[in-house]
Structure formats: structure tokens, C-alpha cells
GUZAMAR-950793 format. One record per residue (C-alpha): residue number from 1; residue in three letters; x, y, z. Coordinates in steps of 0.1 Angstrom, whole numbers, plus 5000, padded with zeros to 4 digits. Layout:
% residues N
+-----+-----+------+------+------+
!   n ! res !   px !   py !   pz !
+-----+-----+------+------+------+
! NUM ! ala !    X !    Y !    Z !
...
+-----+-----+------+------+------+
END
This chain:
% residues 246
+-----+-----+------+------+------+
!   n ! res !   px !   py !   pz !
+-----+-----+------+------+------+
!   1 ! met ! 2289 ! 8560 ! 2764 !
!   2 ! tyr ! 2315 ! 8586 ! 2759 !
!   3 ! leu ! 2341 ! 8561 ! 2776 !
!   4 ! met ! 2331 ! 8535 ! 2753 !
!   5 ! lys ! 2336 ! 8557 ! 2722 !
!   6 ! val ! 2372 ! 8566 ! 2737 !
!   7 ! leu ! 2380 ! 8529 ! 2741 !
!   8 ! ala ! 2368 ! 8521 ! 2707 !
!   9 ! cys ! 2391 ! 8547 ! 2691 !
!  10 ! leu ! 2421 ! 8536 ! 2711 !
!  11 ! ile ! 2416 ! 8501 ! 2698 !
!  12 ! ala ! 2410 ! 8513 ! 2662 !
!  13 ! val ! 2443 ! 8531 ! 2662 !
!  14 ! pro ! 2466 ! 8502 ! 2662 !
!  15 ! leu ! 2443 ! 8481 ! 2640 !
!  16 ! leu ! 2444 ! 8508 ! 2613 !
!  17 ! phe ! 2482 ! 8511 ! 2617 !
!  18 ! ala ! 2485 ! 8472 ! 2614 !
!  19 ! ala ! 2464 ! 8473 ! 2584 !
!  20 ! asp ! 2488 ! 8498 ! 2566 !
!  21 ! val ! 2518 ! 8475 ! 2571 !
!  22 ! pro ! 2521 ! 8448 ! 2545 !
!  23 ! ser ! 2531 ! 8413 ! 2557 !
!  24 ! gly ! 2568 ! 8403 ! 2550 !
!  25 ! glu ! 2556 ! 8379 ! 2523 !
!  26 ! lys ! 2537 ! 8408 ! 2506 !
!  27 ! val ! 2569 ! 8430 ! 2507 !
!  28 ! leu ! 2590 ! 8403 ! 2491 !
!  29 ! glu ! 2564 ! 8397 ! 2464 !
!  30 ! met ! 2563 ! 8434 ! 2457 !
!  31 ! ser ! 2602 ! 8434 ! 2455 !
!  32 ! leu ! 2601 ! 8405 ! 2431 !
!  33 ! glu ! 2577 ! 8421 ! 2409 !
!  34 ! lys ! 2593 ! 8455 ! 2407 !
!  35 ! ser ! 2628 ! 8437 ! 2402 !
!  36 ! gly ! 2615 ! 8421 ! 2370 !
!  37 ! gly ! 2590 ! 8393 ! 2381 !
!  38 ! ala ! 2593 ! 8356 ! 2386 !
!  39 ! ala ! 2594 ! 8348 ! 2350 !
!  40 ! ala ! 2624 ! 8370 ! 2344 !
!  41 ! phe ! 2643 ! 8354 ! 2371 !
!  42 ! ala ! 2634 ! 8320 ! 2361 !
!  43 ! lys ! 2649 ! 8325 ! 2327 !
!  44 ! ala ! 2682 ! 8335 ! 2345 !
!  45 ! lys ! 2701 ! 8303 ! 2349 !
!  46 ! ser ! 2735 ! 8320 ! 2358 !
!  47 ! val ! 2752 ! 8353 ! 2363 !
!  48 ! val ! 2787 ! 8367 ! 2360 !
!  49 ! met ! 2795 ! 8402 ! 2376 !
!  50 ! ser ! 2828 ! 8418 ! 2372 !
!  51 ! gly ! 2841 ! 8452 ! 2382 !
!  52 ! thr ! 2862 ! 8468 ! 2410 !
!  53 ! val ! 2866 ! 8464 ! 2447 !
!  54 ! glu ! 2879 ! 8491 ! 2470 !
!  55 ! leu ! 2888 ! 8492 ! 2507 !
!  56 ! ala ! 2876 ! 8528 ! 2515 !
!  57 ! gly ! 2900 ! 8549 ! 2531 !
!  58 ! his ! 2929 ! 8527 ! 2524 !
!  59 ! asn ! 2935 ! 8535 ! 2487 !
!  60 ! ile ! 2935 ! 8499 ! 2479 !
!  61 ! lys ! 2916 ! 8488 ! 2448 !
!  62 ! gly ! 2915 ! 8458 ! 2425 !
!  63 ! pro ! 2894 ! 8436 ! 2403 !
!  64 ! val ! 2864 ! 8415 ! 2415 !
!  65 ! thr ! 2844 ! 8388 ! 2397 !
!  66 ! ile ! 2813 ! 8368 ! 2410 !
!  67 ! phe ! 2798 ! 8336 ! 2393 !
!  68 ! gln ! 2767 ! 8320 ! 2401 !
!  69 ! lys ! 2749 ! 8291 ! 2386 !
!  70 ! asp ! 2726 ! 8262 ! 2399 !
!  71 ! gly ! 2730 ! 8273 ! 2436 !
!  72 ! lys ! 2769 ! 8272 ! 2432 !
!  73 ! ser ! 2790 ! 8304 ! 2437 !
!  74 ! tyr ! 2827 ! 8315 ! 2431 !
!  75 ! thr ! 2841 ! 8349 ! 2440 !
!  76 ! thr ! 2876 ! 8361 ! 2434 !
!  77 ! leu ! 2891 ! 8395 ! 2440 !
!  78 ! asp ! 2927 ! 8407 ! 2441 !
!  79 ! leu ! 2939 ! 8436 ! 2461 !
!  80 ! pro ! 2975 ! 8452 ! 2461 !
!  81 ! gly ! 2992 ! 8444 ! 2495 !
!  82 ! ile ! 2966 ! 8417 ! 2503 !
!  83 ! gly ! 2968 ! 8394 ! 2473 !
!  84 ! lys ! 2941 ! 8371 ! 2458 !
!  85 ! val ! 2910 ! 8363 ! 2480 !
!  86 ! glu ! 2886 ! 8335 ! 2469 !
!  87 ! glu ! 2852 ! 8323 ! 2483 !
!  88 ! gly ! 2831 ! 8295 ! 2467 !
!  89 ! phe ! 2803 ! 8270 ! 2473 !
!  90 ! asp ! 2801 ! 8240 ! 2451 !
!  91 ! gly ! 2767 ! 8229 ! 2463 !
!  92 ! asn ! 2781 ! 8211 ! 2492 !
!  93 ! thr ! 2813 ! 8226 ! 2507 !
!  94 ! ala ! 2816 ! 8262 ! 2515 !
!  95 ! trp ! 2851 ! 8276 ! 2516 !
!  96 ! glu ! 2874 ! 8306 ! 2513 !
!  97 ! ser ! 2911 ! 8312 ! 2508 !
!  98 ! asn ! 2935 ! 8340 ! 2508 !
!  99 ! ala ! 2973 ! 8346 ! 2506 !
! 100 ! ile ! 2975 ! 8356 ! 2544 !
! 101 ! gln ! 2954 ! 8329 ! 2561 !
! 102 ! gly ! 2956 ! 8301 ! 2536 !
! 103 ! ala ! 2922 ! 8280 ! 2529 !
! 104 ! arg ! 2896 ! 8270 ! 2553 !
! 105 ! val ! 2863 ! 8251 ! 2549 !
! 106 ! lys ! 2832 ! 8269 ! 2565 !
! 107 ! glu ! 2806 ! 8250 ! 2585 !
! 108 ! gly ! 2774 ! 8254 ! 2605 !
! 109 ! glu ! 2758 ! 8288 ! 2603 !
! 110 ! glu ! 2785 ! 8301 ! 2581 !
! 111 ! arg ! 2781 ! 8275 ! 2556 !
! 112 ! ala ! 2744 ! 8280 ! 2556 !
! 113 ! leu ! 2747 ! 8317 ! 2548 !
! 114 ! val ! 2771 ! 8310 ! 2520 !
! 115 ! ala ! 2746 ! 8286 ! 2507 !
! 116 ! arg ! 2717 ! 8311 ! 2508 !
! 117 ! ala ! 2739 ! 8337 ! 2491 !
! 118 ! ala ! 2746 ! 8314 ! 2462 !
! 119 ! his ! 2709 ! 8313 ! 2453 !
! 120 ! met ! 2708 ! 8352 ! 2449 !
! 121 ! leu ! 2692 ! 8349 ! 2417 !
! 122 ! ser ! 2660 ! 8331 ! 2431 !
! 123 ! leu ! 2660 ! 8341 ! 2467 !
! 124 ! leu ! 2631 ! 8366 ! 2465 !
! 125 ! asp ! 2610 ! 8340 ! 2448 !
! 126 ! ser ! 2621 ! 8309 ! 2468 !
! 127 ! trp ! 2629 ! 8323 ! 2502 !
! 128 ! arg ! 2608 ! 8294 ! 2517 !
! 129 ! glu ! 2635 ! 8269 ! 2509 !
! 130 ! phe ! 2660 ! 8287 ! 2533 !
! 131 ! tyr ! 2638 ! 8306 ! 2556 !
! 132 ! thr ! 2612 ! 8295 ! 2583 !
! 133 ! ser ! 2594 ! 8330 ! 2584 !
! 134 ! val ! 2597 ! 8365 ! 2573 !
! 135 ! lys ! 2578 ! 8394 ! 2591 !
! 136 ! thr ! 2576 ! 8431 ! 2585 !
! 137 ! ala ! 2590 ! 8449 ! 2615 !
! 138 ! gly ! 2579 ! 8485 ! 2607 !
! 139 ! ser ! 2598 ! 8509 ! 2586 !
! 140 ! glu ! 2630 ! 8529 ! 2585 !
! 141 ! asp ! 2646 ! 8555 ! 2564 !
! 142 ! val ! 2677 ! 8544 ! 2545 !
! 143 ! asn ! 2695 ! 8573 ! 2530 !
! 144 ! gly ! 2666 ! 8595 ! 2537 !
! 145 ! lys ! 2641 ! 8573 ! 2518 !
! 146 ! pro ! 2613 ! 8552 ! 2538 !
! 147 ! ala ! 2620 ! 8515 ! 2535 !
! 148 ! trp ! 2601 ! 8485 ! 2548 !
! 149 ! lys ! 2621 ! 8466 ! 2575 !
! 150 ! val ! 2618 ! 8428 ! 2569 !
! 151 ! glu ! 2632 ! 8403 ! 2594 !
! 152 ! met ! 2640 ! 8369 ! 2578 !
! 153 ! thr ! 2645 ! 8338 ! 2601 !
! 154 ! pro ! 2667 ! 8313 ! 2584 !
! 155 ! lys ! 2665 ! 8275 ! 2590 !
! 156 ! leu ! 2700 ! 8277 ! 2604 !
! 157 ! gly ! 2717 ! 8310 ! 2616 !
! 158 ! lys ! 2706 ! 8343 ! 2630 !
! 159 ! val ! 2678 ! 8366 ! 2619 !
! 160 ! glu ! 2685 ! 8387 ! 2587 !
! 161 ! thr ! 2671 ! 8420 ! 2581 !
! 162 ! leu ! 2663 ! 8434 ! 2547 !
! 163 ! tyr ! 2652 ! 8470 ! 2540 !
! 164 ! val ! 2630 ! 8473 ! 2509 !
! 165 ! asp ! 2625 ! 8508 ! 2495 !
! 166 ! lys ! 2588 ! 8516 ! 2497 !
! 167 ! asp ! 2588 ! 8533 ! 2463 !
! 168 ! ser ! 2611 ! 8515 ! 2441 !
! 169 ! gly ! 2606 ! 8481 ! 2458 !
! 170 ! met ! 2644 ! 8474 ! 2457 !
! 171 ! val ! 2663 ! 8459 ! 2486 !
! 172 ! val ! 2687 ! 8489 ! 2495 !
! 173 ! arg ! 2701 ! 8475 ! 2526 !
! 174 ! ser ! 2707 ! 8443 ! 2545 !
! 175 ! ser ! 2720 ! 8435 ! 2580 !
! 176 ! gln ! 2730 ! 8403 ! 2597 !
! 177 ! thr ! 2753 ! 8389 ! 2624 !
! 178 ! val ! 2778 ! 8364 ! 2607 !
! 179 ! ala ! 2791 ! 8336 ! 2627 !
! 180 ! met ! 2829 ! 8335 ! 2621 !
! 181 ! pro ! 2860 ! 8319 ! 2638 !
! 182 ! met ! 2867 ! 8350 ! 2657 !
! 183 ! gly ! 2831 ! 8354 ! 2669 !
! 184 ! asp ! 2799 ! 8369 ! 2658 !
! 185 ! ile ! 2805 ! 8398 ! 2632 !
! 186 ! pro ! 2777 ! 8424 ! 2626 !
! 187 ! val ! 2776 ! 8429 ! 2587 !
! 188 ! glu ! 2757 ! 8456 ! 2569 !
! 189 ! glu ! 2755 ! 8459 ! 2531 !
! 190 ! glu ! 2739 ! 8487 ! 2509 !
! 191 ! leu ! 2729 ! 8480 ! 2474 !
! 192 ! ser ! 2725 ! 8508 ! 2449 !
! 193 ! asp ! 2726 ! 8520 ! 2413 !
! 194 ! tyr ! 2701 ! 8495 ! 2400 !
! 195 ! arg ! 2698 ! 8490 ! 2363 !
! 196 ! phe ! 2677 ! 8466 ! 2342 !
! 197 ! val ! 2698 ! 8438 ! 2325 !
! 198 ! asp ! 2678 ! 8412 ! 2306 !
! 199 ! gly ! 2646 ! 8423 ! 2323 !
! 200 ! ile ! 2662 ! 8420 ! 2360 !
! 201 ! lys ! 2667 ! 8450 ! 2380 !
! 202 ! thr ! 2703 ! 8447 ! 2392 !
! 203 ! pro ! 2726 ! 8465 ! 2418 !
! 204 ! phe ! 2758 ! 8477 ! 2401 !
! 205 ! ser ! 2771 ! 8489 ! 2435 !
! 206 ! met ! 2774 ! 8472 ! 2469 !
! 207 ! thr ! 2789 ! 8488 ! 2499 !
! 208 ! gln ! 2798 ! 8464 ! 2529 !
! 209 ! lys ! 2805 ! 8473 ! 2564 !
! 210 ! ala ! 2821 ! 8451 ! 2590 !
! 211 ! met ! 2844 ! 8453 ! 2618 !
! 212 ! gly ! 2851 ! 8491 ! 2612 !
! 213 ! gln ! 2861 ! 8485 ! 2576 !
! 214 ! val ! 2841 ! 8495 ! 2544 !
! 215 ! met ! 2844 ! 8476 ! 2513 !
! 216 ! val ! 2828 ! 8490 ! 2480 !
! 217 ! met ! 2822 ! 8470 ! 2450 !
! 218 ! his ! 2813 ! 8487 ! 2416 !
! 219 ! phe ! 2802 ! 8465 ! 2387 !
! 220 ! asp ! 2807 ! 8476 ! 2349 !
! 221 ! lys ! 2796 ! 8442 ! 2335 !
! 222 ! val ! 2767 ! 8419 ! 2345 !
! 223 ! asn ! 2759 ! 8390 ! 2322 !
! 224 ! tyr ! 2729 ! 8367 ! 2329 !
! 225 ! asn ! 2729 ! 8332 ! 2313 !
! 226 ! ala ! 2766 ! 8336 ! 2309 !
! 227 ! asp ! 2786 ! 8306 ! 2297 !
! 228 ! ile ! 2804 ! 8294 ! 2329 !
! 229 ! pro ! 2827 ! 8264 ! 2324 !
! 230 ! ala ! 2815 ! 8235 ! 2349 !
! 231 ! asp ! 2848 ! 8232 ! 2367 !
! 232 ! arg ! 2846 ! 8269 ! 2377 !
! 233 ! phe ! 2829 ! 8258 ! 2410 !
! 234 ! asp ! 2854 ! 8230 ! 2415 !
! 235 ! leu ! 2871 ! 8230 ! 2449 !
! 236 ! pro ! 2908 ! 8242 ! 2448 !
! 237 ! ala ! 2932 ! 8214 ! 2457 !
! 238 ! ser ! 2941 ! 8230 ! 2491 !
! 239 ! val ! 2904 ! 8233 ! 2500 !
! 240 ! lys ! 2897 ! 8196 ! 2488 !
! 241 ! ala ! 2923 ! 8184 ! 2510 !
! 242 ! leu ! 2907 ! 8200 ! 2539 !
! 243 ! ala ! 2872 ! 8189 ! 2531 !
! 244 ! asp ! 2883 ! 8153 ! 2525 !
! 245 ! lys ! 2893 ! 8153 ! 2563 !
! 246 ! lys ! 2860 ! 8163 ! 2575 !
+-----+-----+------+------+------+
END
């Protein structure tokens, strides 16, 4: 009888632990709700974020602006000694262009990643459109605070991991392996300085780490439902020439 009680306790321990861990879906639902709720995000048809970008440790700093609307995106930044860097997605073609390497069109996993990122406004609510599954893979401290570790499997590409603060419900870190021409590159991004803008809790600071470099973006203006010209997402001539050859 004693042995049976011991076995029952041993079985109960993992069951109790599992019961305390919310599913990936529940974590995303919690994050959506604490970020402002589905209704607030549904009202946000577009966003423009502007501020500064800095390459940490290199004393290189310049302006950055991000535009998103209807699943399309365009980002532009300008850094001394590097020049203008652009990245966009017109709903079909994902691309980037810079003064050093010129223009190129992104395909496969890289294109799919850009397409997902272009839906930043609705991703917490419509993740099923881009991912086959999500699961909670335990918890981990991020900057000294406990966070749920949520693994998201995209329809195309490698597993992405979101770290959702257990208390605030905000996504405080993401990590993924990005397929690029030079190979698979691990990328980590931390999001902080959340503020409410039009009912949506928005990160005003993003720090990206990749290939030993750290890029920090600080935004001073975030406008939802901004008036974005339709041609803002048009392909530049250099990109369109490449896309037409595909």
C-alpha cells in the first residue's frame, strides 16, 4: 500500500506541474488581452513608427521609419558611413536594398518571415494564418523577470520562440534562425518601453542582436491609422527589375 502511495505521488507531481503551465494558445490570448485586446487591434488599420537606430559600440546613429498597412510593410533607415537601407513587402514581393550591396529579392523562408512580420498589428490575434502550432516550452527569466517561453512553428521556416512576461503579458524577447544568402543566422530581439497608444500597448524600444552586432531602435512617434500613401509600398525600380525576371 505504501508503494502505491509513493507511485501515486510521483505521477501526480508532473500532472500538477503541467496543469500550472498554460498552453501556447492561452499565453498568446493573455498577451493579446493585456496589449489592448482584439477590438483595439482591429481598429488599427495601419501604423507608422519613427525614431532613431543605433549600431551599439560603433557610434553610428541615424533615423528609422517603419510603415505597415494591409499586410504590407516598408522600413527605411539611414546610417552615416553605411547609407540608406530599405526593406519592404508589397503583399507579394519581399525585398531589401542598401548602398553597399544593392537590391535583392527575398524568397523561400526569408520571404515568409518578412510576410509574417508585415502583419505585426494582427499577429497575436491571427497567428493561425501563418503558424501550424504554438506550444509553451516552459518558462525562462528575461532580464530578471519570469516569462513564458512559447515556441511557434510557421507554415514555412524554422521554429520561432516568443518570451511573454508572466506579469505584464508583453512579448519581451523573440529568437529565431533566419535563412539568409550567407546561411542560417540566429537573431534575437528584445522589446521594451511599452506605452499605450490608441489603446494598444506598443514597444518604443527594440534591440536586435545578430552576428555579433547589436542594433537598437528607439521610437519617439507611433501613429496608428496614419495616412500612408498607397504608393509607399510600391517596389523601387531596381527591385521591380529583379522581380520581373523571377
